[in-house]
C-alpha positions in Angstrom: 0.0 0.0 0.0 1.3 3.4 -0.9 0.3 6.0 1.7 -0.3 9.7 1.6 0.9 11.5 4.7 -0.5 14.6 6.4 -3.2 15.7 8.8 -6.7 14.1 8.7 -8.6 15.0 5.6 -12.1 16.7 5.6 -13.4 14.1 3.1 -12.1 10.7 2.0 -13.4 9.3 -1.3 -12.8 5.6 -2.1 -12.4 4.6 -5.8 -12.5 0.8 -6.3 -10.7 -0.1 -9.6 -10.3 -3.0 -11.9 -9.1 -2.2 -15.4 -9.9 1.5 -15.1 -6.7 2.9 -16.6 -8.5 4.8 -19.4 -10.3 7.3 -17.2 -8.6 7.2 -13.8 -6.3 10.2 -14.5 -9.3 12.2 -15.6 -11.3 11.3 -12.5 -8.4 12.2 -10.2 -8.0 15.6 -11.9 -11.7 16.3 -11.7 -12.0 15.4 -8.0 -9.0 17.4 -6.9 -10.2 20.3 -9.0 -13.6 20.1 -7.2 -11.8 20.0 -3.8 -9.7 23.1 -4.6 -12.7 25.1 -6.0 -14.7 24.5 -2.8 -11.9 24.6 -0.2 -12.3 21.0 0.8 -9.2 19.3 2.3 -9.9 16.0 0.6 -8.1 12.8 -0.2 -8.6 9.8 -2.4 -8.2 6.1 -1.5 -7.8 4.0 -4.7 -8.3 0.3 -4.1 -7.0 -1.7 -7.1 -7.7 -5.4 -7.5 -4.5 -6.2 -9.3 -5.8 -4.8 -12.7 -4.0 -6.4 -15.6 -4.2 -3.2 -17.6 -1.8 -1.4 -15.3 -4.4 0.7 -13.3 -2.5 0.1 -10.1 0.8 1.4 -11.5 -1.0 4.5 -12.8 -2.6 5.0 -9.4 0.9 4.9 -7.8 2.1 7.5 -10.2 -0.9 9.8 -9.5 -0.2 9.4 -5.7 3.1 11.2 -6.2 1.2 14.3 -7.3 -1.9 14.3 -5.2 -3.1 13.3 -1.7 -3.9 9.7 -2.6 -3.5 6.4 -0.8 -3.3 3.3 -3.0 -4.3 -0.1 -1.7 -3.1 -3.0 -3.9 -5.0 -6.2 -3.5 -4.0 -9.7 -4.8 -7.0 -10.1 -7.1 -10.6 -9.3 -7.9 -12.0 -9.8 -4.4 -15.3 -7.9 -4.8 -16.6 -4.3 -4.8 -18.0 -4.4 -1.3 -14.8 -5.6 0.4 -12.8 -3.0 -1.7 -15.0 -0.2 -0.3 -14.7 -1.4 3.3 -10.9 -1.8 2.9 -10.8 1.7 1.5 -12.7 3.1 4.4 -10.2 1.5 6.7 -7.4 3.4 5.0 -9.2 6.8 5.1 -8.3 9.6 7.6 -11.5 11.8 7.3 -14.6 11.5 9.5 -16.7 11.4 6.4 -16.0 8.9 3.7 -17.6 8.2 0.3 -17.5 6.2 -2.9 -17.4 7.1 -6.5 -16.9 5.1 -9.7 -13.6 5.3 -11.5 -15.2 5.7 -15.0 -16.6 9.2 -14.6 -20.2 8.0 -14.5 -20.7 10.0 -11.3 -20.1 13.8 -11.2 -17.0 14.6 -9.1 -18.1 18.3 -9.0 -21.0 17.3 -6.8 -18.9 15.9 -4.0 -18.3 19.2 -2.1 -22.0 20.0 -2.2 -22.9 16.6 -0.9 -20.5 17.2 2.0 -22.0 20.6 2.7 -25.5 19.1 2.8 -24.3 16.3 5.1 -23.0 18.9 7.6 -26.0 21.2 7.3 -28.5 18.4 7.9 -26.4 16.5 10.5 -26.9 13.5 8.2 -25.3 10.1 8.7 -25.6 9.2 5.0 -26.0 11.2 1.7 -27.0 9.1 -1.3 -26.6 10.3 -4.8 -29.7 9.2 -6.6 -30.7 8.6 -10.2 -34.3 7.9 -9.3 -35.7 10.9 -7.5 -36.8 14.1 -9.3 -33.8 15.9 -10.8 -31.9 12.6 -11.1 -31.6 10.5 -14.2 -29.3 8.5 -16.6 -27.6 9.2 -19.9 -26.1 6.9 -22.5 -27.2 3.8 -20.7 -28.7 0.7 -22.4 -32.4 0.2 -21.7 -31.6 -3.3 -20.4 -29.1 -2.0 -17.9 -31.6 0.7 -16.8 -34.4 -1.9 -16.4 -32.1 -4.1 -14.3 -31.1 -1.2 -12.1 -34.7 -0.1 -11.5 -35.7 -3.6 -10.7 -32.9 -4.0 -8.2 -34.0 -0.8 -6.4 -37.6 -1.9 -6.3 -36.6 -5.2 -4.8 -34.9 -3.3 -1.9 -38.2 -1.5 -0.9 -39.1 -2.3 2.6 -35.4 -2.4 3.7 -34.9 1.4 3.2 -36.9 4.4 1.9 -34.0 5.4 -0.3 -35.1 5.2 -4.0 -31.7 4.5 -5.3 -30.5 2.0 -2.7 -28.1 0.4 -5.2 -26.3 3.7 -5.8 -22.5 3.6 -6.1 -22.2 7.3 -5.3 -22.6 8.2 -1.6 -21.1 9.7 1.6 -21.3 8.1 5.1 -19.9 8.8 8.5 -16.7 6.7 8.8 -17.5 5.6 12.4 -20.9 4.3 11.2 -19.4 2.3 8.4 -16.6 0.8 10.4 -17.4 -2.5 11.9 -20.2 -3.2 9.5 -20.0 -6.8 8.4 -21.1 -7.1 4.8 -22.9 -10.3 3.8 -21.5 -10.6 0.4 -18.3 -9.2 -1.1 -20.9 -7.9 -3.4 -22.2 -5.3 -5.6 -24.6 -3.2 -3.6 -22.5 -1.9 -0.8 -24.7 1.2 -0.3 -27.7 -0.9 0.5 -25.6 -3.0 2.8 -24.5 0.1 4.8 -28.0 1.6 4.8 -29.4 -1.5 6.5 -26.6 -2.9 8.6 -25.2 0.6 9.6 -28.6 1.6 10.9 -28.2 5.3 10.2 -30.5 7.8 12.0 -30.6 10.5 9.3 -30.4 9.8 5.6 -30.6 12.4 2.8 -31.0 11.5 -0.9 -29.8 14.0 -3.5 -30.3 13.9 -7.3 -27.6 13.5 -9.9 -27.4 12.3 -13.6 -25.6 9.1 -14.2 -23.4 8.9 -17.3 -23.2 5.5 -19.0 -19.8 3.9 -19.2 -17.7 5.0 -22.2 -14.5 3.2 -21.1 -13.5 0.4 -18.8 -15.5 -2.8 -18.1 -19.0 -3.1 -16.7 -19.1 -4.6 -13.2 -22.5 -6.2 -13.6 -22.6 -9.9 -14.5 -24.7 -13.0 -13.7 -22.6 -13.8 -10.6 -23.2 -10.3 -9.2 -26.9 -10.5 -9.9 -27.2 -13.8 -8.1 -25.2 -12.4 -5.2 -27.6 -9.5 -5.0 -30.5 -11.9 -4.5 -28.7 -13.6 -1.7 -27.8 -10.3 -0.2 -31.4 -9.2 -0.1 -32.4 -12.4 1.7 -29.7 -11.9 4.3 -30.6 -8.3 4.8 -34.2 -9.1 5.4 -33.2 -11.7 7.9 -31.0 -9.1 9.6 -33.9 -6.6 9.8 -36.3 -9.2 11.3 -33.8 -10.1 14.0 -33.4 -6.5 15.2 -35.8 -3.9 16.5 -36.6 -1.0 14.3 -34.4 2.1 14.7 -36.0 5.5 14.3 -34.8 7.1 11.1 -35.3 10.4 9.5 -35.3 10.4 5.7 -35.3 13.3 3.4 -34.8 13.8 -0.4 -33.7 17.1 -2.0 -34.7 18.6 -5.3 -32.1 19.9 -7.7 -32.9 23.5 -6.7 -32.5 22.7 -3.0 -29.2 21.0 -3.7 -27.9 24.1 -5.5 -29.1 26.6 -2.9 -28.6 27.1 0.8 -30.9 25.2 3.2 -34.3 26.9 3.7 -35.2 28.7 6.9 -37.2 26.1 8.9 -39.3 28.9 10.5 -40.8 29.7 7.1 -41.7 26.1 6.2 -45.4 25.1 6.4 -46.2 21.4 6.9 -49.0 19.6 5.1 -49.8 15.9 5.4 -51.5 14.4 2.4 -52.7 17.9 1.5 -54.1 18.7 5.0 -52.3 21.5 6.8 -51.4 20.5 10.4 -50.5 23.2 12.8 -47.0 22.8 14.3 -48.5 23.1 17.8 -50.6 20.0 17.3 -48.2 17.8 15.5 -46.8 16.0 18.5 -50.3 15.1 19.8 -50.8 13.1 16.6 -47.5 11.2 17.0 -45.6 13.4 14.6 -42.3 15.0 15.3 -40.8 17.8 13.3 -37.0 18.2 13.2 -36.2 21.8 12.1 -32.5 21.3 11.7 -33.1 18.5 9.1 -36.5 19.8 7.9 -37.8 16.3 8.4 -40.8 14.5 9.9 -41.3 11.1 11.6 -44.5 9.4 12.7 -44.0 7.6 16.1 -40.3 7.4 15.2 -41.0 5.9 11.7 -39.5 7.9 8.9 -41.7 9.0 6.0 -41.0 9.9 2.4 -41.2 13.5 1.7 -40.5 16.2 -0.9 -40.3 19.9 -0.4 -42.3 22.0 -2.8 -42.2 25.8 -2.6 -41.5 25.9 1.2 -44.0 23.1 2.0 -43.1 19.7 3.3 -45.4 17.3 1.5 -45.4 13.9 3.1 -46.2 11.1 0.8 -46.8 8.3 3.4 -44.7 5.8 1.6 -42.8 3.0 3.5 -45.5 2.2 6.0 -46.7 5.6 7.1 -50.4 6.2 7.7 -53.1 7.9 5.8 -54.4 11.5 6.2 -54.7 12.9 9.7 -58.2 14.0 10.8 -58.0 17.0 13.1 
């Protein structure tokens, strides 16, 4: 392992690689440009699974010019274990993951970190499947598989893009999580086994791979089915943890957090006075602009200064005052 020295970073991003030589230098330049533009003291952790195309050697070369730690592994040991090993080499209190092929926007990382601090969130998930998110240059078959995988995760988390490979998480929350498969959907694994209290989902546009090799194959798909079964068993064996979930629009992501004192609350279209919310079992969290019902998180979107609760994921119907 080649190690970058210095004080703890403000953000550590893990880049798992296998045959990613074609775009790695572009990614590194884009990430450190984003760090510099926003004043983030950031680092990269590149975890290479002995790529035969020379990705590991290129990573070592880049580490001589940037704050990069390179972890060399003996072979292709799985995306999930690569991420966890990368987290172990990180120095920042907040860690994250990004693909090496430029399918995720590096320029969004500083804004995701700012949202994480502003909302006191445990996890920030970059999402293709909430308003403002999307995909480009991606085969219809791949998009269908991805959407199906996210639908299959419903009931485990309210996050719409639970299979995202673009997210930030508190390092102390991720450490010690035992993943069930060295598998593909590490974000889902951490959302369930890490038991975060506050989760925010933010939109981004995924760019289809123009270089490198796709990570999805039949083995990964079968591993995901096994992963879902084990995660459902994990949830059944443990009591529910109160969790606050919020998703941001593109406009919110690009602008400062709204003043919570100027936000009205409606529930299924019915205005509920703040003074009576708690008597109905609702709690409003001004610092996160979020709502729970008897400790159960509820899907919500903010529209024009109004929190509109959609009552997905097991929340109740309209309140009758």
